[in-house]
C-alpha positions in Angstrom: 7.6 -36.4 71.7 5.7 -33.2 72.3 4.8 -33.1 68.6 3.3 -36.6 68.8 1.2 -35.7 71.8 0.0 -32.5 70.2 -1.0 -34.5 67.1 -3.1 -36.9 69.2 -4.7 -34.2 71.4 -5.5 -31.7 68.6 -8.5 -33.6 67.1 -10.0 -34.0 70.5 -9.7 -30.3 71.2 -11.3 -29.5 67.8 -14.2 -31.7 68.6 -14.7 -30.1 72.0 -14.6 -26.7 70.4 -17.1 -27.7 67.7 -19.4 -29.0 70.5 -19.1 -25.8 72.5 -19.9 -23.7 69.4 -22.8 -25.9 68.5 -24.3 -25.6 72.0 -24.0 -21.8 71.9 -25.7 -21.6 68.5 -28.6 -23.8 69.6 -29.1 -22.0 73.0 -29.0 -18.7 71.2 -31.6 -19.8 68.7 -33.8 -21.1 71.6 -33.6 -17.8 73.4 -34.5 -15.9 70.2 -37.6 -18.2 69.9 -38.6 -17.4 73.5 -38.2 -13.7 72.8 -40.2 -13.9 69.6 -43.0 -15.9 71.2 -43.3 -13.3 74.0 -43.3 -10.4 71.5 -46.0 -12.1 69.5 -48.1 -12.9 72.6 -47.9 -9.3 73.8 -49.1 -8.1 70.4 -51.9 -10.6 70.2 -53.0 -9.8 73.8 -53.4 -6.2 72.7 -55.7 -7.3 69.9 -53.3 -6.6 67.0 -54.2 -8.1 63.6 -52.6 -11.5 62.7 -50.1 -9.8 60.3 -48.9 -7.5 63.0 -48.4 -10.3 65.5 -46.5 -12.4 62.9 -44.3 -9.4 62.0 -43.6 -8.7 65.7 -42.6 -12.4 66.2 -40.6 -12.6 63.0 -38.5 -9.5 64.1 -37.1 -11.4 67.1 -37.1 -14.9 65.7 -34.2 -16.8 64.0 -34.2 -16.8 60.2 -36.8 -19.1 58.7 -38.8 -19.5 61.9 -42.5 -20.4 61.7 -45.1 -18.7 63.9 -48.4 -20.3 65.0 -51.2 -18.4 66.7 -53.9 -19.8 68.8 -55.9 -19.4 72.0 -59.4 -19.0 73.1 -61.6 -16.0 74.0 -59.6 -15.1 77.1 -56.0 -16.1 76.3 -53.7 -16.0 73.3 -50.9 -18.4 72.5 -48.0 -17.9 70.2 -45.6 -20.7 69.2 -42.3 -19.9 67.3 -40.2 -22.8 66.0 -37.1 -22.9 63.9 -34.7 -25.4 62.5 -31.0 -24.6 63.3 -27.8 -25.9 61.7 -25.3 -25.5 64.5 -22.4 -26.7 62.5 -23.1 -24.6 59.4 -23.1 -26.6 56.2 -22.9 -30.0 57.9 -26.2 -32.0 57.6 -27.0 -32.0 61.4 -30.0 -29.8 62.3 -31.8 -29.2 65.6 -35.4 -28.1 66.0 -36.0 -25.4 68.7 -39.3 -23.9 69.7 -41.0 -21.8 72.3 -44.6 -21.0 73.3 -45.9 -18.0 75.1 -49.4 -17.5 76.5 -51.0 -14.2 77.6 -54.3 -13.0 78.8 -56.2 -10.9 76.3 -56.6 -7.3 77.4 -60.2 -6.2 78.1 -60.2 -3.6 75.3 -58.8 -6.1 72.7 -61.1 -7.4 70.0 -62.4 -11.0 70.5 -62.0 -11.7 66.7 -58.2 -11.5 66.9 -56.2 -14.7 67.5 
């Protein structure tokens, strides 16, 4: 009787475990996007060139993430987005992104993003 109950409960436990692992992977990727956007916004606020800003963001971002730069004369805005496959090779993907905005430092060049 215990064997039959285990056979019924085991698939449910595996689904719960897969859901928990997926949630951890997605939340981890989201936090990495937040960190990457902040790093990029700090670099852009200092007046760093676009290549340096993208390198700073890429260093903290998940693999394959895209970085977008924007802003106006007083502020800079960096958005980092990535597509995550929380269950590995399975065809389910989740899009995560984060945006950080900062004030341009007075000594920074206005021509930078």
